[in-house]
PyMOL Python script that loads the backbone (N, CA, C, O; Angstrom):
from pymol import cmd

cmd.read_pdbstr("""\
ATOM      1  N   MET A   1      83.736  46.095 119.641  1.00  0.00           N
ATOM      2  CA  MET A   1      83.433  46.941 118.477  1.00  0.00           C
ATOM      3  C   MET A   1      83.780  46.183 117.193  1.00  0.00           C
ATOM      4  O   MET A   1      84.893  45.677 117.049  1.00  0.00           O
ATOM      5  N   ASP A   2      82.839  46.110 116.276  1.00  0.00           N
ATOM      6  CA  ASP A   2      83.115  45.397 115.028  1.00  0.00           C
ATOM      7  C   ASP A   2      83.919  46.267 114.060  1.00  0.00           C
ATOM      8  O   ASP A   2      84.010  47.483 114.226  1.00  0.00           O
ATOM      9  N   SER A   3      84.494  45.626 113.058  1.00  0.00           N
ATOM     10  CA  SER A   3      85.420  46.320 112.159  1.00  0.00           C
ATOM     11  C   SER A   3      84.730  47.404 111.341  1.00  0.00           C
ATOM     12  O   SER A   3      85.334  48.428 111.024  1.00  0.00           O
ATOM     13  N   ILE A   4      83.458  47.176 110.997  1.00  0.00           N
ATOM     14  CA  ILE A   4      82.722  48.166 110.204  1.00  0.00           C
ATOM     15  C   ILE A   4      82.560  49.457 111.002  1.00  0.00           C
ATOM     16  O   ILE A   4      82.781  50.551 110.481  1.00  0.00           O
ATOM     17  N   GLN A   5      82.173  49.321 112.265  1.00  0.00           N
ATOM     18  CA  GLN A   5      82.017  50.480 113.132  1.00  0.00           C
ATOM     19  C   GLN A   5      83.361  51.179 113.323  1.00  0.00           C
ATOM     20  O   GLN A   5      83.447  52.407 113.342  1.00  0.00           O
ATOM     21  N   CYS A   6      84.398  50.368 113.464  1.00  0.00           N
ATOM     22  CA  CYS A   6      85.741  50.914 113.665  1.00  0.00           C
ATOM     23  C   CYS A   6      86.178  51.724 112.449  1.00  0.00           C
ATOM     24  O   CYS A   6      86.721  52.819 112.592  1.00  0.00           O
ATOM     25  N   GLN A   7      85.942  51.188 111.252  1.00  0.00           N
ATOM     26  CA  GLN A   7      86.296  51.900 110.029  1.00  0.00           C
ATOM     27  C   GLN A   7      85.519  53.200 109.910  1.00  0.00           C
ATOM     28  O   GLN A   7      86.042  54.210 109.441  1.00  0.00           O
ATOM     29  N   LYS A   8      84.258  53.163 110.343  1.00  0.00           N
ATOM     30  CA  LYS A   8      83.411  54.347 110.269  1.00  0.00           C
ATOM     31  C   LYS A   8      83.954  55.442 111.188  1.00  0.00           C
ATOM     32  O   LYS A   8      84.014  56.615 110.817  1.00  0.00           O
ATOM     33  N   GLU A   9      84.351  55.028 112.401  1.00  0.00           N
ATOM     34  CA  GLU A   9      84.922  55.978 113.358  1.00  0.00           C
ATOM     35  C   GLU A   9      86.237  56.549 112.835  1.00  0.00           C
ATOM     36  O   GLU A   9      86.511  57.742 112.966  1.00  0.00           O
ATOM     37  N   LEU A  10      87.041  55.675 112.244  1.00  0.00           N
ATOM     38  CA  LEU A  10      88.338  56.085 111.723  1.00  0.00           C
ATOM     39  C   LEU A  10      88.172  57.103 110.606  1.00  0.00           C
ATOM     40  O   LEU A  10      88.871  58.115 110.557  1.00  0.00           O
ATOM     41  N   ARG A  11      87.227  56.815 109.704  1.00  0.00           N
ATOM     42  CA  ARG A  11      86.962  57.719 108.582  1.00  0.00           C
ATOM     43  C   ARG A  11      86.490  59.074 109.098  1.00  0.00           C
ATOM     44  O   ARG A  11      86.860  60.121 108.567  1.00  0.00           O
ATOM     45  N   LEU A  12      85.667  59.034 110.141  1.00  0.00           N
ATOM     46  CA  LEU A  12      85.143  60.258 110.736  1.00  0.00           C
ATOM     47  C   LEU A  12      86.284  61.084 111.330  1.00  0.00           C
ATOM     48  O   LEU A  12      86.335  62.302 111.162  1.00  0.00           O
ATOM     49  N   ALA A  13      87.192  60.409 112.022  1.00  0.00           N
ATOM     50  CA  ALA A  13      88.321  61.085 112.657  1.00  0.00           C
ATOM     51  C   ALA A  13      89.230  61.727 111.615  1.00  0.00           C
ATOM     52  O   ALA A  13      89.671  62.864 111.776  1.00  0.00           O
ATOM     53  N   ILE A  14      89.503  60.984 110.547  1.00  0.00           N
ATOM     54  CA  ILE A  14      90.348  61.504 109.469  1.00  0.00           C
ATOM     55  C   ILE A  14      89.685  62.698 108.795  1.00  0.00           C
ATOM     56  O   ILE A  14      90.337  63.697 108.489  1.00  0.00           O
ATOM     57  N   ALA A  15      88.381  62.579 108.570  1.00  0.00           N
ATOM     58  CA  ALA A  15      87.636  63.646 107.908  1.00  0.00           C
ATOM     59  C   ALA A  15      87.651  64.920 108.743  1.00  0.00           C
ATOM     60  O   ALA A  15      87.854  66.012 108.215  1.00  0.00           O
ATOM     61  N   SER A  16      87.434  64.776 110.057  1.00  0.00           N
ATOM     62  CA  SER A  16      87.397  65.946 110.927  1.00  0.00           C
ATOM     63  C   SER A  16      88.779  66.586 111.033  1.00  0.00           C
ATOM     64  O   SER A  16      88.907  67.809 111.103  1.00  0.00           O
ATOM     65  N   ARG A  17      89.808  65.743 111.045  1.00  0.00           N
ATOM     66  CA  ARG A  17      91.171  66.266 111.117  1.00  0.00           C
ATOM     67  C   ARG A  17      91.511  67.020 109.842  1.00  0.00           C
ATOM     68  O   ARG A  17      92.133  68.081 109.883  1.00  0.00           O
ATOM     69  N   LEU A  18      91.093  66.461 108.700  1.00  0.00           N
ATOM     70  CA  LEU A  18      91.329  67.106 107.410  1.00  0.00           C
ATOM     71  C   LEU A  18      90.616  68.443 107.333  1.00  0.00           C
ATOM     72  O   LEU A  18      91.201  69.452 106.939  1.00  0.00           O
ATOM     73  N   SER A  19      89.333  68.439 107.718  1.00  0.00           N
ATOM     74  CA  SER A  19      88.548  69.666 107.627  1.00  0.00           C
ATOM     75  C   SER A  19      89.096  70.730 108.569  1.00  0.00           C
ATOM     76  O   SER A  19      89.023  71.925 108.282  1.00  0.00           O
ATOM     77  N   ARG A  20      89.651  70.280 109.707  1.00  0.00           N
ATOM     78  CA  ARG A  20      90.205  71.231 110.662  1.00  0.00           C
ATOM     79  C   ARG A  20      91.452  71.889 110.089  1.00  0.00           C
ATOM     80  O   ARG A  20      91.622  73.103 110.202  1.00  0.00           O
ATOM     81  N   SER A  21      92.321  71.100 109.477  1.00  0.00           N
ATOM     82  CA  SER A  21      93.543  71.656 108.899  1.00  0.00           C
ATOM     83  C   SER A  21      93.229  72.537 107.700  1.00  0.00           C
ATOM     84  O   SER A  21      93.886  73.554 107.479  1.00  0.00           O
ATOM     85  N   ILE A  22      92.221  72.143 106.926  1.00  0.00           N
ATOM     86  CA  ILE A  22      91.793  72.962 105.793  1.00  0.00           C
ATOM     87  C   ILE A  22      91.229  74.283 106.299  1.00  0.00           C
ATOM     88  O   ILE A  22      91.474  75.340 105.719  1.00  0.00           O
ATOM     89  N   LEU A  23      90.475  74.207 107.382  1.00  0.00           N
ATOM     90  CA  LEU A  23      89.900  75.401 107.986  1.00  0.00           C
ATOM     91  C   LEU A  23      91.010  76.337 108.452  1.00  0.00           C
ATOM     92  O   LEU A  23      90.932  77.550 108.255  1.00  0.00           O
ATOM     93  N   GLU A  24      92.043  75.768 109.072  1.00  0.00           N
ATOM     94  CA  GLU A  24      93.169  76.577 109.540  1.00  0.00           C
ATOM     95  C   GLU A  24      93.898  77.214 108.363  1.00  0.00           C
ATOM     96  O   GLU A  24      94.319  78.368 108.434  1.00  0.00           O
ATOM     97  N   LEU A  25      94.042  76.450 107.276  1.00  0.00           N
ATOM     98  CA  LEU A  25      94.681  76.986 106.079  1.00  0.00           C
ATOM     99  C   LEU A  25      93.893  78.166 105.526  1.00  0.00           C
ATOM    100  O   LEU A  25      94.468  79.188 105.154  1.00  0.00           O
ATOM    101  N   CYS A  26      92.572  78.015 105.475  1.00  0.00           N
ATOM    102  CA  CYS A  26      91.710  79.087 104.977  1.00  0.00           C
ATOM    103  C   CYS A  26      91.821  80.317 105.871  1.00  0.00           C
ATOM    104  O   CYS A  26      91.860  81.447 105.386  1.00  0.00           O
ATOM    105  N   LEU A  27      91.872  80.085 107.183  1.00  0.00           N
ATOM    106  CA  LEU A  27      91.950  81.195 108.126  1.00  0.00           C
ATOM    107  C   LEU A  27      93.264  81.948 107.967  1.00  0.00           C
ATOM    108  O   LEU A  27      93.277  83.178 107.937  1.00  0.00           O
ATOM    109  N   THR A  28      94.366  81.216 107.867  1.00  0.00           N
ATOM    110  CA  THR A  28      95.662  81.875 107.723  1.00  0.00           C
ATOM    111  C   THR A  28      95.751  82.587 106.381  1.00  0.00           C
ATOM    112  O   THR A  28      96.368  83.647 106.275  1.00  0.00           O
ATOM    113  N   ASP A  29      95.136  82.004 105.355  1.00  0.00           N
ATOM    114  CA  ASP A  29      95.076  82.641 104.040  1.00  0.00           C
ATOM    115  C   ASP A  29      94.346  83.975 104.124  1.00  0.00           C
ATOM    116  O   ASP A  29      94.796  84.984 103.580  1.00  0.00           O
ATOM    117  N   THR A  30      93.204  83.960 104.820  1.00  0.00           N
ATOM    118  CA  THR A  30      92.388  85.166 104.936  1.00  0.00           C
ATOM    119  C   THR A  30      93.110  86.231 105.750  1.00  0.00           C
ATOM    120  O   THR A  30      93.037  87.419 105.435  1.00  0.00           O
ATOM    121  N   LEU A  31      93.812  85.800 106.801  1.00  0.00           N
ATOM    122  CA  LEU A  31      94.493  86.750 107.664  1.00  0.00           C
ATOM    123  C   LEU A  31      95.701  87.371 106.973  1.00  0.00           C
ATOM    124  O   LEU A  31      95.975  88.558 107.147  1.00  0.00           O
ATOM    125  N   SER A  32      96.422  86.576 106.194  1.00  0.00           N
ATOM    126  CA  SER A  32      97.651  87.067 105.575  1.00  0.00           C
ATOM    127  C   SER A  32      97.379  87.965 104.376  1.00  0.00           C
ATOM    128  O   SER A  32      98.188  88.838 104.062  1.00  0.00           O
ATOM    129  N   SER A  33      96.262  87.765 103.711  1.00  0.00           N
ATOM    130  CA  SER A  33      95.970  88.557 102.516  1.00  0.00           C
ATOM    131  C   SER A  33      95.313  89.884 102.857  1.00  0.00           C
ATOM    132  O   SER A  33      95.004  90.668 101.961  1.00  0.00           O
TER     133      SER A  33
END
""", "prot")
cmd.dss("prot")
cmd.show_as("cartoon", "prot")
cmd.util.cbc("prot")
cmd.orient("prot")
């Protein structure tokens, strides 16, 4: 695997992890209010 592909995968993983935690934050916000 070349470094460009690796960086792309890494960015994707970080993005999905971020969006997941943001989604959880939004859900807990909605539930608590």
